[in-house]
N, C-alpha and C positions, 0 to 999 in steps of 0.2 A: 610639235605642240603636244603637251602631256594629256593623257586620257581625261583627268579631272577637269582641265581647262576646256577641252572639247565639249564635254558634257555640259559644263556650266554655260558655255556660250550658246550651245544648241537650245538649252532651256530658256535662255534670255530671248532668243529669237522667237520661239514658238509660244511663249507666254505673253508676248506683246503683239500688237496689231502688225500684220505683215506689211512690208514696204515694197510697193510695186512701182513700175514706171508710170508717170502721168498718162492719163487716158489719151490726151492729144498726141503725146509722143508715141504711144502704142499704135495709133492710127497711122502716123507717119512711117513707123517701122514696117507695118504690114503693107502699106502702099509701096514702099521701096522694095520690100521683099518680092512683091508681085512684079514690079517693074524690072528687077534684076533677073528674075527667073521665069520668064513666060513659058519657055519650053518645058520646064519641070511641071508647071501647072497643067499644061496641055497633056503631058504624059500621065499625070495623076488622074485627070478626068477620064482618060481612056482606061487606065488600070482599074478604076473603080467598077468598070463594067465586066472585068475579067477576074479580078482578085478580091476576095472578101475584105472590105475595108480599104482596098486600093493599095495596100502595102504589105510586104511579107517580112519586114525587118522590124523587130520590136524596139530597136534602138533609134528608129527614125523619129524626127520631129514631124508630126502630122498636121500641125496647125500653123498657117493655113493649108499647107500641103508639104509633102516631103521633097527635099532636094534630090534630083536624079543625078548621080555622079557618073562621070565619064571615064576618069582615069585617076591614078594615084601614083605618087613618086616622092620618096623621101618623107618629109613631114607635111606634104601638101596633097590636096585633092582638088580636082576641077570638075565642075558640073557641066551639063550638056549645053548650058548657055555660055560657057567659057569663063565663068567666075572662078577665081582661085581662093582656096581656103587653107589656113593652117589647121591641120587635122589633129584632134585629140580624141576622136572616137577610136582610131587605130584598130578597126575591125573588131571592136569589143575587147581589146586588150592584148592580143598576141603579137602585135607588130612592135618590136623593140629595136630592131636594126634600122627600121625605116621602111616605108612602102616600096615594094618592087625592088628590093635590095639587089643590085646587079650581080654580085658574085653568087648569091643564092639562086636568083632567076636563071643564070647561065647553067648552073648545075642541073636544075629541073628540066630546062629545055634540052640539054644534052641527053638526059635520061630518056625523055619522051622520044626524041629523034632516033636514038640508037637502040632503045630497048622496049619502047612502048609503055603506055601509061598503066596498064593493069592486065593481069593474067589469071587472077583467082587462086594462085598458089604462093608458096613461100618465096621470098627474095632475100638476098644477102643483107640488104639494108635493115631488115628487122633486127637482127642480132647486133649489127654495128651501132644502130641507134640506141638500143637498150643498154649496151655497155657504157655509152656516154651518159645516159640518164643515171645509171648506177654510180658512175664516177663522182657525180655531184650530189646525189641523194642516196646515202648508204642504206637507208631504210628499205630501199627497193631492191630486193633480192631476186624477185621474178616480176615479169611485166607482161601484160597482154594489151595489144592495140584494139581500139574500137573506132567508131566512125564519128563520134561527137562526145561532148561532155555529158549530155543527157544519157546516152547509151552507157557510158563509163560508170555513171552513178548507179544506174539500174544493175549493172553487173556487180559493182562493189557491194551493194546491199544484199544481193543474192549470195555472193561468196561469203559474206559475214554470217548470214543465216545458216548456210550449210556448215560452215566451220564451227560455229558456236552451238548449233542446234537450238537457237533461241529465235524469237520472232519480232520483238519490238525494235523500232528504230527511233532514237531521239534526234530530233532536228532542232537546231537553234533558231528561234523566231526571227523573221526578217531576212533570212538567208535565201539565196536562189541556187538551187541545185538541178536546174533543168526542168523539163515539163512532163516527166513521167508521172503516172497517176498518183503514186504514193508520196511524191514530193511537192505536188501542188497544194501546199498546206503551210500556213504561216509565212507566206511570201511577202517580200518587200517591206512590210511593217509588222513588227512583232505583235502577236496576239490576234491576228486576223484569221487563224485557223483555216477552215474550208471556204473562206469568202470567195476565192477565185476558182473553186473546184467544180464549176458547172460541167455537167456531162460525165462526171466521175462518180461511180457508185460509192456509197458510204463505206461499203465493205472494203474497198481498196485503201481507205484511210484509217481503218480501225487499229492498225498496228503502228501508226505514226504518232509520235508524241512531240508536241511543241513545248520547248522550254525557253523562257525569256533569256536573252543574252546577259551574261555576267551575274546570273542569279544562282549562286551555289546551293542555297537552301532548296529551291525548286528542282534543281538538277538531282540532288540527293533523293528528294521525295519521288521523282519520276523513276529512278532506279529501284527504290524500295517498293513502290506500289506495283512495279512490273514483275517482281520476283515470283508472284503467285499467278501471273497471267502470261507466262511464256518467256519471261526474261528479256533483257535488252541485248540484242545481237550487236548493236553498234551505235555510236554517236557519230553523226556526220556534221561537219562544221566548216565554215570559211575561216581560216586561222587569223585573218586580220579583222574579222567581223563581217556580218551580213552585208551583201551587196558591195563586196570589195572594200569593206571598212566604212561604209555609210553608217553602220551601227558599230562603232569601234568597240574593241574588247579591252578589258583591264589587262595590264602587262602580264599578269600571272594566270589569266583565264585558261589558256591552252594547257598549262601544267596542271591546273586543278581538274580539268576534264580528263586528262591523261591518268591522273591518280584515281578518279572514280571508275574509269574503264578497267583499270587494273584490279581495283577492289571488287568489282562485280563481274569479273571475267567477261568483259565485253571488249569489242574492238573499237579503236579510234580511227575514224576516216577523215583525212584532210582533203578538202576540195581545193585543189591548186590550179583550177582551170584558168584563173587570172594570175595568181601569185607565183606559179611555177616559173622559175628563171627571171621573172620580172622583179621579184623581191631579192634577187641575187641568184647566183648559179645554184645555190642550195635550196632555193625556194623559200617559202615561209617557214618550213620546218627547220631549215638552217638558221634563218633569221631569229626565230624564237627558241631554238635549241630544244625542240620537242619532237620526239620520234613517233610518228603515227604507225599504225599497223597496216593501213592501206592508204594509198594516195591516188586521187582521181585527177586526171589531166583532160583537157579538151583542146580547143583551137591553139593554145599556147605552144604545143609541141610541134605544130606544123607551120608556125609563123604565118598563118593566114591561108596556107594552101589547104584545100578542102579535104573532108573526110578524116579529121584528126581528133583522136581521143585515146584514152588508155587508162588502165589501172595497174598499179604496182604495189608491192609490199612484201611482207614476210614470206619466206619460202613455204613454211607449213600452211599458212593461210591461203596463199595463191595456188597451192597444189590441189585444192579442191575444185579449181576451175577446169571444166571439161576441155579435153584436147581431142577433138574429133569424136567419133562414136565409140563409147566405152561400155557398151552393154548395160548391165544393171547396177554398176557402181554408183555410189552416192556422190553425185557431182553437181556443181553449179553450171547449168546448161547456158551457154552463150554462143553467139555466132556473128556473122556479118561477112557477106561476100567481098565487100570492098575494104574491110578492116585490114590494116597492115599492107595496103597496096604499095607498090614501089614509089609512087609520087609522095605519099604521106610519109613513109619511113625514111626516104631519102631527104625530104624536107626537114624532118626531125633531126637526122644525123648532121646535115650541113648547117642547120640553124644553130645547133649547140656548138659546133666547131667555130662558126663565125662569132657567136657570142663570147666564146673563150678568147678568140684572137683579138677582138676589138674592145673587150671589157664593156660591152654595150649596156649591161644592166646598171653599172655604176655611172656611166656617162649620162644615161637617161635620168637616173636619180639626181645627179648634180643639176641638170637642167630643170627638173621639177622643183628642187630646192630654190632655185632662182625665181621661178614663176611664183611659188608660194610666198616667198618673202616680198616680191614686188606687188602682188595683189593685196596682201595684208597691209602693206604700206599705203596703197591707194585708198583702201577702205578706212584705215585709221585717220588719214589726213582729211577724209570727207566726213568724219564723225558718224560713220555707219556701223551698225552692229554686225555686218557681214564679216565673214572670216574664212580662211583657207587652212587646211592641214593636209599633210601627205604621208603616205607610207612608201618610202623610196619614190618610184616613178608613178605611183597612183595618187592623183590629186583629187581632193574633195573640196568644192567651194560651196559655201552656205550663204544663200540669200534669203530664201523663204523657209527652208528646212522642213518641207512637207513630209519627208521620210521620218523626221524626229517627233512628229505629233504622236502622242500616246492616246490609245483608244479611250482612256478614262479622262482625257482632257475635255474641257467644255466644248461642246459642238464639234467633236473631233472629226467626223466624216466630212462635214461641210468645210472645216478648216483645211483638211487634206486636199480637197478638190480645189478650193480657192488658191491655196499656196502653190499647188502644182501648176495651175493656170498662170499664175504670176511668174513662176520659174520658167515656163515655156515662153513667156513674152521676153524674158531676159535672154533666153536661148535664141529667139528670133532676132533680137538686137545684136547678138554676137554674130549671127550668120551674115547680116548685112554689113557687119564690120570685118568679114572675112575670117571668122573663127568658127570651127565646127567641133562641138563637144557632145558628151553623152548625157542624155536624160536631164539636162539642165542642172546637173549637180557634179559631174565627174569629168576628169581629164586624164587620159593615159598618155604619157610622154615617152618618146623614143630617143635613141641616140642621134637621130637626124634633126631634132629640134635645136637649131643653132641660135646664136644671139639675135639674129634678125627676126627669127620666128618668135622668140621670147619677147622682143621689143614690140612687135606687132600685136601680140596678145595683150600686153600691158596697156598699149595705146587704145585698144578696143575697150578695155575696162575703164580707162580714163574717160572715154567718150560716153560710156553708159552711165558712169557716175555723174557726169555733167547733165545728162538727161534727167536723172533723178532730182538733182539739185535745182533744175530749172523750174 
C-alpha cells in the first residue's frame, strides 16, 4: 500500500467515530478470557504485590490481566493454562526464523556446555559475528556490541557528539529509541514532547529536538536554529517511520534527511533495532538504499537471546569510541561487563548464517503479504474502514488508529485514550481466538508462520468481524 493511501485511510478512521465491539460482546470476551486463563490471573494477582504494576513487559496486554506464557516454539506460544496461540509479538520483533529455532538453540546449548556462558573478556565470536554484519551492511566498517537497544542508542548519541563536537540531537516525533533520559521525548505520538518524561530533569532534554515526521520545512528550521546553539550532532530515526512504521514515512524521506545531515555536517543514525535483517539481509538501509553514518541494533542481532545490542558505522566515526582505559584522549566512554558475551555474539553469528541459508526474511515477508491481503479482503467485504499495510514482515493493522490521532485534532487526548481502549478490546478478542499480537496494532511475522497459522489468523478476524456486525 502506498504512503498516500495509508495516510488517507488513517485520517478517515480518526476523523470519524471509532468502531468498537458491541458492549455485550466485550463482556462475553472478558468472561471467556478469564475462563480460559485462570492461572494467568492468579499469577498476576501475586505479581502485583511484588512488581510495580504487576508486569515488567511493556508489550503485554494488561487488561484484564497479562497472559503468562510457558513456552514458545516455531510460530506458537503456550500459556501456563495450556492455551495455544499463533504468536505475532515475536519477542518484540527479533524472531524471524521462528521461536526456539532448533539449529540455533543447539549451537547455543553446545557453547554453554563446552565453553561456559560468559567470562568477561573477548571471545572469537565477536569478530566472526561482526564480519557477517559487515557482509550485508557495507556502511558498518566498525562495530561495538552492547547489551540492549537502549544502551546502543545512548552510545551512538555520545559517539556522534564526540565526533562532530556538536550537542543537539534531532529525533523524529513518534519514534521509540529506548528509555534513556534524552530519548523519552516525543514518543509514540508525534508532538508529545516531554509528556512521558516524569522523573527526568529538564536539563537532560534541553538538547533533544523533536521534528514531525515527513516535515522537511521543520527539519531544515531545526538545523538552522541549532547552528548558534551548539549545532546538530546527529539525526536519529526509524527508517520505516516511528514505532516500526506506525507513523509511515514518505518514500524519499530518508534520502531527504541524509541530504540535510550532509549539508549541516551532522551524522545520520538509523535505528534498526526492528528492521535490521527483518527488512532483508541488508536491513532498512539496503531496502531504501540510504547509507547512514551509524546504525543501532538491539534484540534483532541475538534472535531473542538476551543481552543483545550494538552500534556500527563509518570507521572514522566509530574510532572515537573508547577501547578500554585510554588516558586523557577525547573518547566516547562506553562499557558493559556482559556486552559481547559469548552467548550473544554466537547467537548473532549463527542467526545471520541461518537467515542466509533459509532465506528467512523473504519467507517471512511472503507470509506477511498473504496475511495483509487476507485481512484487507475481510474488512472490505464487511464494509469496514479498517485496513492493513506491511513493510516486508512488519504488519500494521488499523482498527481505531489511536497512534494516528493528531494533538490538534478535536478532543485529542480523550480520543487517544478511548481508541486505545477499543483497540485493547480487539486484542483481547484475538487472544480468546488464539492469536497474540503487539499493542493492538502490530504483527511481526516469521519464517515459521505457515499456511495453517495464516488461516487461523484470518479465521480469528472473520470471527471478530461477525461480532462487530452483530
